[in-house]
N, C-alpha and C positions, 0 to 999 in steps of 0.2 A: 897048774902053771898057765900064765897068760898066753905064751906062745905054744902053738900046736903045729904038727907037721903031718902031712899025708903024702906019701911018695916023696917027690922033691918040692912040693908046695908047702910053704911056711906061712902061717897066719896067726894073727893076734885076736884074742877074745877077752872081753871084760868079765870080771868075776861077779859083779853086783847088778847086772841089768835085770835080773829076775828070771823066773821060770816061764816056760810057755813060748819061748822064741828060740831061734837060731840066728847066729850072726858071725861074721868074720871080717877082719881087716887084713886083706891079703898083702903080704910083702911082695917084693919084686922077684922073689925066688921061685923057680920051678916052671917057667913058661917056655915058649918057643921063639921069642923075639931076640934078634941079635943086638949088639951095641948100636946106637946109644940107648936103646929101649930095653935092654936085657933086664929081666927075662919075661916076667909075667905082666907085660903091658896091657892094660885094658882101655887105653885111650885111643880112639879112632881118628883123632884130628891132630896128631903130633908127628905125622910123617911115616909111621909104621905101616906095613902092608896089612890091608883089611882082613885078609884070610888068616894071617897070624893072630891078629887081635881076636877074631872069632874063635880060633882054637884056644887061645888063652882064656877067653870067657867060658868056653865049655869046660876046660880043665878046672877052673876055679869053682864053678857051680857044682861040678861033679863031686868036688871035695866034700861039700856039705849036703850032697844028694838033693840038689835043687835043679829042677828042669829049666833049661834055657828059655823055654816057651813061657815060663812063669814070671819073667822079669818085667818090671816097670822101671824105666829110667827117664831122665829129663836132660834137657840142654841147660847146663848151669851157666848163669850170666851175671853172677854177683849182685843179685837183686833180693827181693823179699817175698816173691810169689811162692805160695804153698800149693803144691799139687796134691789132690786127693785121688789116690789110686783105687779104682773099683775093679779093674781088670788088667791083664798084662798089656803092654804096648805091643801092637802088632809090628812085625819087622818092617813093613812098608809104611807104617804110620809116622808122621813127623813127630819129633820130640817137642813136648811142651817146654817153654822157657820157664824154669822155676829153680829155686835153690833150697827147697825143702819138699819132702814127700812124706805123706802119711797114709796109712791103711789100717783097716780092721779086718781085712780078708786074709785068712790063713793060706790060701792058695797062691798068694802073690809073693814075689821076692823083690824087694826094693834094692836098687843099686845106684851108687854114685861113684865118682872117680876124683882122685886128689893127687896133689904133688906139692904141698906146702900149706894150702888152706886148711882151716880147721873143720874136721868132721865131728858132728854131734849126733849121737844115737839117742833115741827117745823110746821109752816103753811105759805106757800106762798099764800098770799091773792089774787094775780093777776092771777097766772097760776094754782091755785087750786091744790096744792100739800100739803100733810101732811106727817109727819114722826116722828119717835122716835129714840133717840140715848141713849146708855147706857155707862156710863163712871165712873169706879172706878179710883184709882190713876193711874193705868196702862193705861187705856183708855184716861185719861186726859193728861198724858205726851206724849202719842202718837198722841193726837189731833183727837180723834174719831169724835167729833162734827164738827170740821173743814172739815174732809173728807165728812161728811154728807151734809154740805152746798155746798161744791164743786161738789158733785154728783147732787144736785138739780140744780146747774148752768149748768152742762154739759148735764144732761138728760132732764131737763124740761125748760132750758133757764131762770131759776129764777134769778132775781136781788136781791142780799142780802138785799137791802134797803126795799124790799117788804116782807121779811120774818119776821114773828113774832115768837119769841122763848120764851120758858118758862122752867125754871129750877125747878124741882119738889122736893118733900121731899127726903132727903138723910142725911147722917151723917154730922153734922155741924162742923164748924171750932174749936169749943171748945172741941169736943170729938174725933176728928180724929188725933190720934197720929201716927206718922210714924217713921221709922228708918232712920239712916244716909244715907243708900243706896238709899232710896226713895228720900230723900232731894237732893241728888246729881243729880238724874235724873230730878227732878223738876228744879233745877238750869240749867242743860244742855238744857232742853226744853224751858224754859221761860227767860233765860238770866237775864238781869237786873230787870225784873219784878218779879223774883222769891222771892225777899226780901219781897214783899207785900203779898205773898201767904203763906209764912212760918212763923210761930211763934216759935222762938227758945229761950229756957231757959236752965239753967244748967242741968236739968234732963229730958227734953222732947223736941220733935219737933212736931208741929202740922201743918196740911195742910188744907187750905181753898179751898175745891173743888168747892164751889159755885163761889167764885171769879175767880178761875182758868178757869172754863168753861165759865163764863161771858166774861173773857178776850179773850178766843179763839173765841167766837162768834163775839165780837167787831172787832178783827183782821180780821175776815172773811168778815166784812162789814155789819153785822147785827146790827141794831140800836134799834129795838123794843124788849126789853128783860124784862121779868117779873120773879122775883125770889120768890118762895114760902116762903123761910126762915124757913122751918119746919125741925127740926132735928129728924131723926128717932131714934137715941140713947136716946134722951131726952123724947120721947113720945111713948114708947112701948105699951101704951094703944091703940094707933091708928096704929102704923107702926111696921113692923117686922124690927129688927136690928140684923144683923149677929154678930156684935161686942158686943153690949150691952147684947145680950142673949147668948153669947159664942157659937155661931154656931148652937144651938138647937132651931130653929125657922123656920118660913115659908117664903113665898115670897108674897108681895102684887103686884097686877097687875095694869097695865096702858093700856088703850085703846084709840085710836084716829081714827076717820073716817070722811070722807067727806059725806055730806048729800045733 
């Protein structure tokens, strides 16, 4: 089953990412944070107490028997920079600004945080590389996940045909309304494919981030793609949603590591 539970912590796992790794997309259940961040908030910049966030992080990592000292994370800025993780980020070290992280080091635990944007997990099953990419509308039109795949090819000699990708819980196409300015950028980025990604009516425009990022992966040569199909705005009992909760919410965490 995709959903797993450990004590009060509930998390989602993909079924086709391949062997030799561990990963989890943590729901908001099972942490120590009060409303509006209840419960397992892993975001330290959303108004929650830092000590509660640290305890939530410890609880989440303990669920998969990962050492908090093994974590490498970044400051996500809706860009296309790809961080190559060679060692954990020291607690007193500044975060690198990046929206994708890759590693081939089994001792490292990659972590990112989300609340509507699209998480994409990557696993090169031949060269033993894992990664996470973060893409909202801006990262999607800029092609963040494409840059991540290209970095896997350049750094680790990955063949896209060997990469398994998984698109995680994020705001779904029925809830993600965008303005005309965003629609124009989607059209510029995707050309004739934009029509299949935008739902246009007389009073709104909606963007399918799942389909857009799947298309980017396919264009990059990735053929093994799994989509969770879970909308964060529909299911705030499990996920934080910046849009559905009008910005007063937390961030759910995702980890991936080679074992």
